[in-house]
N, C-alpha and C positions, 0 to 999 in steps of 0.2 A: 557279081557281088564283090564289094570292096572289103578286103581282109586287112585289118590293122593288127599287127602282131608285135608284142614286146615293147609297147610304148610306156616309158617311165613317166608316171604322173607326179612323182615327188616323194618326199620323205616327211613324215610327221614326227615331231618330238613327243610322242605319246606311246605307251605300251600297246601291244596288239589288240587287246579287248577295247581299250578306250579309242584307239584309232579306228577300229571296225565300227564302233558306234558313231563316231564322227562322220566317217565316209557314208555310212548308211543314211544318216540324217540328211546330209547334203544331197545325196542322190534322190531321196524321197521328196525333199523340198523342191527338186527340179522335176517333179511329177514322174519319176521313174519308179518301177517296182523292183525291189531288191530281195533276193533269196540267198541265204547262206547254204551252199552246197557241200562245203567241207570245212571242218574245224579241227586243227591239229590237236588241241588240248582234249577235245572230246574223244578223238580217235585214240590218243595216247592213254586216256583214262581207262579205256576198255582193255588195252594190252598190258598196261602197268609197267611198260618199259620206256626208256628214253634214250634215243641214239642222237642226242643233240650235238651237232657239229661245233657249237660254240662253247658249251659248258661240259657236256658229257656226264651230267648228273641229273637225278630226278628233280632237283630243285631249279632247273633252268626256267627262264622266263620267255622262252621262244614261243611264238604263235604264228601259225599260217592259216589264213582263211581264204576261201574261194567264194566270191560273190557272183551270182548270175544277175545281170541287170537288164530289165525289159523296158522297152518304150512301147506302151500299149500292147500290141500283139507282135508276134514274129519271133525271130531268133534272138537270143540274148547276147549281150556282151559279157565277157568274163574278166573279172578283176581279181588279182591276187594281192593279198596283203601279207607281208612277212615281217614280223617284228621280233626284236630282241634288244636287251639292254636299254629299254626305254625309248626306242625309236622304231618306226615302222615304215617300210618301203612299200609304195603302191605302184602296181603295174597293170596296165590295160593289156591283157594277153590277147584278146580277140574281140573284134566288134564286127557285126554283120554289115555295117555301112558307116560312111563318114558322118552322117547326121547324128547317129547315136554316139559315136566317139566324141564328137564336138560337144554334145550336150553333157556327157560325162566329164570331159575336161573342164568345161565352163563351171560345172557344179562344184568342182574341187579346187578352184583357184583361190578361194578365200583362205587366209591363214587358219590353221597352222601348217598347211601344205607348202613346201618350198621345192624348187627345182631339184631333181635328182643330183646328189653330190653337193648340193648347196647347204647353206646354213640358214636356220630360221632367224628372221629379223626380230 
């Protein structure tokens, strides 16, 4: 089994929730099934506290979402979106095979995704 770990897919100039919606739509349009397995805002709402490393206040705009991405059947790929200050970083943390990794990367090449560390055109 081919393991792809830590592949930076890009940065979106959108906040966490908007970026998650855009990524989900792009993956679904590529005939992939997407399930949200973790949402920082939902988890933080339960605890009522915020240990935000960027702002340190309850008013922070940080968001982290973990998506499980399936291609028909089998083991999912894992994508992590981490956003703050109106930008979201997208990382393919794990993919069970190169075919699924390539399908995900191809689905997310259309703007507003830009290479990691790059600027949006």
